[in-house]
C-alpha positions in Angstrom: 137.7 102.7 136.7 138.5 99.7 139.3 136.7 96.5 138.8 134.7 94.9 142.4 133.8 91.4 142.3 131.3 92.0 145.9 129.9 95.1 148.3 129.1 95.5 151.9 128.2 97.3 154.5 130.1 96.3 158.2 128.9 97.3 161.4 130.3 100.9 161.7 128.8 101.9 158.1 131.5 101.5 156.4 131.3 99.9 152.5 133.7 97.0 152.7 134.0 96.6 148.8 136.2 93.5 147.1 138.0 93.9 144.2 138.6 91.9 140.7 142.2 90.3 142.6 141.2 89.7 146.1 142.1 93.8 147.5 140.1 94.9 149.9 138.4 99.2 149.9 137.4 100.4 153.0 135.1 104.0 152.2 133.6 105.5 154.5 129.8 107.3 154.5 130.7 110.4 156.0 133.2 110.9 152.5 132.5 112.1 149.7 132.8 109.1 147.1 133.9 110.3 143.8 136.6 111.8 145.9 137.8 108.4 147.3 137.4 106.4 145.1 138.8 109.3 142.2 141.5 108.6 145.2 141.9 104.6 145.0 142.1 104.7 141.0 145.3 107.0 142.0 146.5 105.0 144.7 146.5 102.5 142.0 147.8 104.0 140.0 151.0 105.4 142.0 151.4 101.6 142.5 151.5 100.8 139.4 154.8 102.8 139.1 156.0 101.1 141.7 156.2 97.9 141.1 153.3 97.6 145.1 150.8 96.1 145.2 147.8 96.7 148.4 146.0 93.9 150.3 143.7 96.4 152.3 143.1 99.9 151.7 141.2 101.9 154.2 140.3 105.1 152.9 138.3 106.1 155.9 140.8 108.9 157.3 142.1 111.9 156.0 146.2 110.1 155.4 144.6 105.8 153.6 145.7 103.4 155.7 147.5 100.7 152.9 148.3 97.3 154.0 150.5 96.1 151.9 151.4 92.0 149.8 
């Protein structure tokens, strides 16, 4: 359900998605996209509950890297 404003392919073939609110999410082409989108939604839900937001979220790794606002 995340709305996005643009999608680009990086030099390492990863997908860089810019969400409507300006956040950047990096997806791995080697991992299941549906699972990565589910992780994004779960992270967004948890951060909303905690009252936090992020600038950048990198889902290419086992443990996602989050850069907070």
